[in-house]
C-alpha positions in Angstrom: 5.8 18.1 -34.0 2.1 18.6 -33.4 1.7 18.0 -29.6 -2.1 17.8 -29.8 -1.8 14.8 -32.0 -0.6 12.7 -29.1 -2.1 14.6 -26.2 -5.0 16.7 -25.0 -6.7 18.9 -27.4 -8.7 21.7 -25.9 -10.3 20.3 -22.7 -10.4 16.6 -23.8 -8.4 14.0 -21.8 -6.4 11.7 -24.1 -8.4 8.6 -24.8 -7.2 5.0 -25.0 -9.2 4.4 -28.2 -12.0 2.5 -26.4 -14.6 5.1 -26.2 -13.3 6.9 -23.0 -15.5 10.0 -22.5 -13.9 11.5 -19.4 -13.2 15.3 -19.7 -11.1 17.8 -17.9 -12.3 21.3 -17.2 -8.8 22.8 -17.8 -6.4 22.5 -20.7 -3.5 20.1 -20.3 -1.0 19.2 -23.0 -0.9 15.4 -23.3 1.9 12.9 -23.1 3.7 11.5 -26.1 4.4 8.1 -24.6 7.4 6.2 -23.3 9.0 3.0 -24.5 8.9 -0.7 -23.8 11.5 -3.0 -25.3 12.1 -0.9 -28.3 15.5 0.7 -28.4 15.4 4.5 -28.2 18.2 6.5 -29.7 20.4 8.1 -27.0 19.8 11.8 -26.6 22.4 14.3 -27.8 23.1 15.6 -24.3 24.6 12.8 -22.2 27.4 14.7 -20.5 27.0 14.3 -16.8 29.2 17.3 -16.3 27.0 19.6 -18.3 25.5 22.7 -16.8 22.5 20.8 -15.5 24.6 17.8 -14.5 22.9 15.6 -17.0 20.4 14.1 -14.5 17.5 14.4 -16.9 19.4 12.5 -19.6 20.0 9.7 -17.1 16.3 9.5 -16.3 15.4 9.4 -20.0 18.2 6.8 -20.7 16.9 3.9 -22.8 17.7 1.3 -20.2 16.2 3.3 -17.3 13.0 3.8 -19.2 12.8 0.2 -20.1 13.3 -0.8 -16.5 10.6 1.7 -15.4 8.1 0.3 -18.0 8.7 -3.3 -16.8 8.2 -2.3 -13.2 4.9 -0.5 -13.9 3.7 -3.5 -15.9 4.5 -5.8 -12.9 2.6 -3.5 -10.6 -0.4 -3.5 -12.8 -3.0 -1.1 -11.2 -6.0 0.8 -12.4 -6.2 3.1 -15.4 -5.8 6.9 -15.2 -7.9 9.7 -16.6 -7.2 8.5 -20.2 -8.7 5.1 -19.6 -5.7 3.3 -20.8 -5.1 0.0 -18.9 -1.5 -1.0 -18.2 -1.8 -4.1 -20.4 -2.6 -1.9 -23.4 0.3 0.5 -22.9 3.0 -1.5 -24.8 2.1 -0.6 -28.4 1.2 3.0 -27.5 4.6 3.5 -25.9 6.5 1.8 -28.8 4.8 4.2 -31.2 5.5 7.4 -29.1 8.6 6.7 -27.0 10.9 9.0 -29.0 8.4 11.8 -28.9 8.1 11.6 -25.1 11.9 12.0 -24.7 11.9 15.0 -27.0 9.0 16.6 -25.2 10.6 16.2 -21.8 14.0 17.4 -22.9 12.4 20.4 -24.5 10.5 21.2 -21.3 7.2 21.0 -23.2 5.9 17.9 -21.5 2.9 18.4 -19.2 1.6 15.5 -17.1 -2.1 14.6 -17.1 -4.1 15.1 -14.0 -4.5 12.0 -11.7 -7.8 10.2 -11.4 -9.2 10.6 -7.8 -10.6 7.4 -6.2 -11.6 6.6 -2.6 -10.9 3.5 -0.7 -12.4 2.6 2.7 -10.5 3.1 6.0 -11.4 2.3 9.6 -14.7 3.4 11.1 -16.3 4.1 7.7 -13.8 6.8 6.7 -12.4 7.0 3.2 -8.8 7.5 2.0 -8.3 9.5 -1.2 -5.8 8.1 -3.8 -4.7 9.6 -7.1 -4.1 7.3 -10.0 -1.7 8.7 -12.7 -2.0 7.6 -16.3 0.1 4.6 -17.3 2.5 6.8 -19.2 3.0 9.1 -16.3 3.6 6.2 -14.0 6.4 5.0 -16.3 8.0 8.5 -16.3 7.6 8.8 -12.5 9.1 5.4 -12.0 12.1 6.4 -14.2 12.6 9.5 -12.0 12.4 7.5 -8.8 14.9 4.9 -10.0 17.5 7.6 -10.7 16.9 9.8 -7.6 16.7 6.9 -5.1 20.5 6.1 -5.2 21.3 9.8 -4.8 19.1 10.3 -1.7 19.5 6.9 -0.1 22.8 7.7 1.6 21.2 10.8 3.2 18.4 8.8 4.9 18.5 7.9 8.6 19.3 4.4 9.8 16.0 4.0 11.6 13.8 5.1 8.6 12.4 2.0 7.0 9.5 2.8 4.7 9.8 2.7 0.9 13.5 1.9 1.0 15.4 -1.0 -0.6 16.3 -4.0 1.6 14.2 -2.6 4.4 10.7 -3.6 5.6 8.0 -3.1 8.2 9.5 -6.2 9.9 12.8 -4.4 10.3 11.0 -1.4 11.8 9.2 -3.6 14.3 12.3 -5.4 15.3 14.0 -2.0 16.0 11.0 -1.0 18.2 11.3 -4.2 20.1 15.0 -3.6 20.6 14.5 -0.1 22.0 11.8 -1.4 24.3 14.0 -4.1 25.7 16.8 -1.5 26.3 14.4 0.2 28.7 12.8 2.7 26.3 9.2 1.6 27.0 7.4 5.0 26.7 6.5 6.0 23.2 5.3 9.2 21.5 3.0 7.7 18.9 2.9 10.6 16.5 0.2 11.2 13.9 1.1 13.5 11.0 -2.3 14.8 10.0 -3.2 13.8 6.4 0.5 13.9 5.6 0.3 13.1 1.9 -2.5 15.7 1.4 -0.8 18.5 3.3 2.8 18.5 2.2 3.8 22.1 1.3 4.9 21.8 -2.4 7.2 24.9 -2.2 9.0 23.4 0.8 9.2 20.1 -1.1 10.8 21.8 -4.1 13.2 23.7 -1.8 14.4 20.5 -0.2 14.8 18.7 -3.5 16.8 21.6 -4.9 19.4 21.3 -2.2 20.5 18.0 -3.7 19.3 18.1 -7.3 21.1 20.6 -9.4 19.4 19.8 -12.7 16.7 22.4 -12.8 14.9 20.5 -15.6 14.3 17.6 -13.2 13.0 19.9 -10.5 10.7 21.5 -13.0 9.4 18.1 -14.1 8.7 17.0 -10.5 7.0 20.3 -9.8 4.7 19.7 -12.8 3.7 16.4 -11.3 2.9 18.0 -8.0 0.7 20.6 -9.6 -0.8 18.5 -12.4 -4.2 18.5 -10.8 -6.8 15.8 -10.4 -10.1 14.7 -11.9 -12.7 13.9 -9.3 -16.0 12.6 -10.6 -15.5 14.3 -13.9 -14.4 17.7 -12.6 -10.9 19.1 -12.6 -9.3 20.1 -9.3 -6.1 22.1 -8.7 -3.5 20.4 -6.5 -1.8 23.2 -4.6 -0.9 21.1 -1.6 0.3 17.6 -1.1 1.8 14.6 -2.8 -0.3 12.2 -4.9 -0.9 9.1 -2.8 -0.6 6.6 -5.6 2.1 8.2 -7.7 5.4 6.3 -8.2 7.6 9.2 -7.1 5.5 10.1 -4.0 7.0 7.5 -1.6 10.5 8.8 -2.4 9.4 12.4 -2.0 7.8 11.6 1.4 11.1 10.2 2.7 12.9 13.3 1.4 10.5 15.6 3.1 10.7 13.7 6.4 14.4 13.2 6.3 14.8 16.6 7.9 12.8 15.4 10.9 14.9 12.2 11.1 18.1 14.1 11.3 16.7 16.6 13.8 15.7 13.8 16.1 19.2 12.3 15.7 20.8 15.6 16.5 18.8 15.8 19.7 19.7 12.2 20.7 16.2 10.9 20.4 15.6 7.2 19.6 13.0 6.9 16.9 11.6 4.5 14.3 9.9 5.9 11.2 8.0 3.9 8.6 6.7 6.4 5.9 4.6 8.9 7.9 4.3 6.6 11.0 6.7 8.0 13.6 7.5 6.5 17.0 9.7 8.3 19.5 11.1 6.3 22.5 11.9 7.4 26.0 12.5 5.8 29.4 9.9 7.7 31.3 6.5 9.2 30.4 7.7 12.6 31.4 10.7 12.6 29.1 8.5 11.4 26.3 6.0 14.3 26.8 9.0 16.7 26.9 10.3 15.3 23.6 6.9 15.8 22.0 6.6 19.4 23.2 10.1 20.3 21.9 9.8 18.6 18.4 6.4 20.0 17.6 7.7 23.5 16.6 10.2 22.0 14.2 7.6 19.9 12.5 5.1 22.6 12.1 7.3 25.7 11.6 10.2 24.3 9.8 8.7 21.5 7.7 5.2 23.2 7.5 3.5 19.9 8.4 0.6 19.4 10.8 0.5 17.1 13.8 -2.8 15.8 14.9 -2.9 16.6 18.6 -5.9 14.4 19.3 -4.4 11.2 17.7 -0.8 11.8 18.9 -0.4 10.1 22.2 2.3 9.5 24.8 1.8 6.0 26.3 3.4 2.8 27.6 4.5 0.7 24.7 2.0 -2.0 25.6 -0.8 0.4 24.6 0.6 1.4 21.3 -0.3 0.1 17.8 2.4 0.3 15.2 2.1 -1.2 11.6 -0.7 -3.4 12.8 1.3 -4.9 15.7 1.0 -4.4 19.4 3.6 -5.0 22.2 3.3 -6.9 25.5 5.7 -7.5 28.5 6.7 -11.0 29.3 9.3 -12.6 31.6 11.6 -12.6 28.5 11.1 -8.9 27.8 8.9 -7.0 25.4 7.4 -9.1 22.7 5.2 -8.6 19.6 1.6 -9.5 19.3 -1.1 -8.9 16.7 -3.0 -5.8 17.7 -6.7 -6.3 18.6 -7.8 -4.0 15.7 -5.8 -6.1 13.2 -7.5 -9.2 14.5 -10.9 -7.5 14.0 -10.0 -6.6 10.4 -8.8 -10.1 9.7 -12.0 -11.6 10.9 -14.1 -9.1 9.0 -12.2 -10.1 5.8 -12.7 -13.8 6.5 -16.4 -13.2 7.0 -16.5 -11.4 3.7 -14.8 -14.3 1.9 -16.9 -17.0 3.5 -20.2 -15.2 3.3 -23.0 -17.6 2.5 -24.3 -15.4 -0.3 -21.0 -14.6 -2.1 -21.6 -17.2 -4.8 -17.8 -18.0 -5.1 -18.1 -21.8 -5.4 -15.8 -24.2 -3.5 -12.6 -23.8 -5.6 -12.7 -20.0 -5.7 -13.5 -19.9 -2.0 -10.4 -22.1 -1.2 -8.2 -19.9 -3.5 -9.3 -16.6 -1.9 -8.9 -18.0 1.6 -5.5 -19.4 0.8 -4.3 -16.1 -0.7 -5.6 -14.1 2.3 -4.3 -16.4 5.0 -0.8 -16.8 3.5 -0.4 -13.0 3.0 -1.7 -12.3 6.5 0.4 -14.9 8.3 3.6 -13.8 6.4 3.0 -10.2 7.5 2.2 -11.0 11.1 4.7 -13.9 11.6 6.8 -11.9 14.0 4.0 -11.9 16.5 3.3 -14.5 19.2 -0.1 -15.7 18.1 -0.2 -19.5 18.3 -3.0 -19.6 20.8 -5.0 -16.8 19.1 -4.7 -18.6 15.7 -5.9 -21.9 17.2 -9.1 -20.2 18.3 -9.3 -18.4 14.9 -9.0 -21.6 13.0 -11.8 -23.2 15.1 -14.0 -20.3 14.2 -12.9 -20.4 10.5 -13.8 -24.1 10.2 -17.2 -23.4 11.6 -17.7 -20.7 9.0 -16.6 -23.1 6.2 -19.0 -25.8 7.5 -21.8 -23.2 7.5 -20.9 -22.3 3.9 -20.9 -26.0 2.9 -24.3 -26.6 4.6 -25.7 -23.6 2.7 -24.6 -25.1 -0.6 -26.4 -28.3 0.3 -29.7 -26.5 -0.1 -32.2 -29.3 -0.7 -33.1 -32.0 1.8 -32.2 -34.8 -0.6 -28.8 -33.2 -1.3 -28.1 -33.0 2.5 -29.2 -36.5 3.0 -27.1 -37.9 0.2 -23.9 -36.0 1.3 -24.4 -37.0 5.0 -24.8 -40.6 4.0 -21.7 -40.4 1.8 -19.7 -39.0 4.7 -20.6 -41.9 7.0 -24.0 -41.2 8.7 -26.6 -44.0 8.9 -30.0 -43.6 7.3 -31.9 -42.5 10.4 -29.4 -39.8 11.5 -28.9 -38.6 7.9 -32.6 -38.1 7.3 -33.2 -36.6 10.7 -30.4 -34.0 10.3 -31.2 -33.3 6.6 -34.7 -32.2 7.7 -33.6 -29.9 10.5 -34.8 -26.4 10.6 -32.1 -25.0 12.8 -30.1 -22.0 11.6 -26.9 -22.3 9.5 -24.5 -20.9 12.2 -26.0 -23.3 14.8 -25.8 -26.3 12.5 -22.2 -25.5 11.6 -21.2 -26.2 15.3 -23.2 -29.4 15.6 -21.8 -32.8 16.4 -23.1 -34.2 13.2 -21.2 -31.8 10.9 -18.1 -32.1 13.1 -17.9 -35.9 12.6 -18.8 -35.7 8.9 -17.1 -32.6 7.6 -14.1 -33.2 9.7 -11.0 -31.0 10.0 -9.0 -33.7 8.2 -11.5 -33.8 5.3 -11.4 -30.0 5.0 -7.6 -30.1 4.8 -7.7 -32.9 2.3 -10.1 -30.9 0.2 -7.6 -28.1 0.0 -8.6 -25.6 2.7 -5.7 -23.7 4.3 -5.8 -22.7 8.0 -3.8 -20.1 9.9 -2.1 -22.4 12.3 -1.0 -24.9 9.7 0.5 -22.2 7.5 2.2 -20.5 10.5 4.0 -23.8 11.2 5.3 -24.0 7.6 6.5 -20.4 7.8 8.3 -20.9 11.1 9.9 -24.1 9.9 
């Protein structure tokens, strides 16, 4: 088979057929596709007791690949370096699925580099993500689906990130449980740029302790070292996991599983969600001692880096974990929404309700509803009734400001105010006002015309209302 027919020839990145002109500065053999709902012939080697334990055959099994394809399609996501969108992958994979299986089984498959993108973080900082091609996402998903049941029994009970039937809410409930048992001092550990600094040789060593099929280890290693295209230039990836790859979450748990079991061996209570680690102690002194003793293991054994400046030992009321904070009450330690999370929420609402966003009423209502329902569902464990009441009052003022902005002309304002119940004198007086939008939005006139009830009737969703429906 001519590999270059379905892959990269010389330094060209495979194109989706839509004029993609991105290039790679190093040679990479391309992929030959995966499959969708087309039935792929079973491979010759399906014996699980073979020399390599048949793990690769299980990954390339027809049903497993189909399941992986469907999951990638559900996740959607941006295109990789080849420019192929997820919705365009179906026919390509149907045409090349059998070739992909043969390439991988023969050890000739080479993944494409990921496409580097940056997304904003706090304080103007940026987070770097790597986007694999759609075909590589299918293969990585197939790998993860087979390896997860193998490694899942090895994981610690208080590790919650990227695991089936576990969530951030479970991690937060465990933190609250420890705090109410008297473990109110926390080591809030920051693993410095964890996904970017994972030692790949160490990662392969840890994987090899469980995975006996060397072909699978080789395939994962190829993904680790596939490189990245950043602004049109190829970059080697000698360190780290691709933050954005389908197999990376599982690899992160496998890497940090050693830390989990070391903490358990030492009798330390902890909660971990991905690379966010919280260690619990009854006194500040014992928490500081735990940190001093565990640092050598993390840095010398796992070859990871701990950010000394961001890692703190503090009373639990001063800690932020997964967007939540904690506070003491007469009924014990409870959860609240952290101040930084509230600030982020308000910034997002401001962005959606900006007077100049040009969304129109229906799209504005839809975007607000989507954000509010998602936000409340995530933070529903927190005590936030009073905070959300004040937030809704502020939100309604922003909506009134948005509406007033849409009534640009005096005659439009007059007509709408009359329609909403104002008499002629008040309607004309208010329609001609020269006060600013934000000030007008809080005026008595708009409060008695664009009422809360009318906003709800028009289809606007508010935080407090949705919280009541969630709690019920």
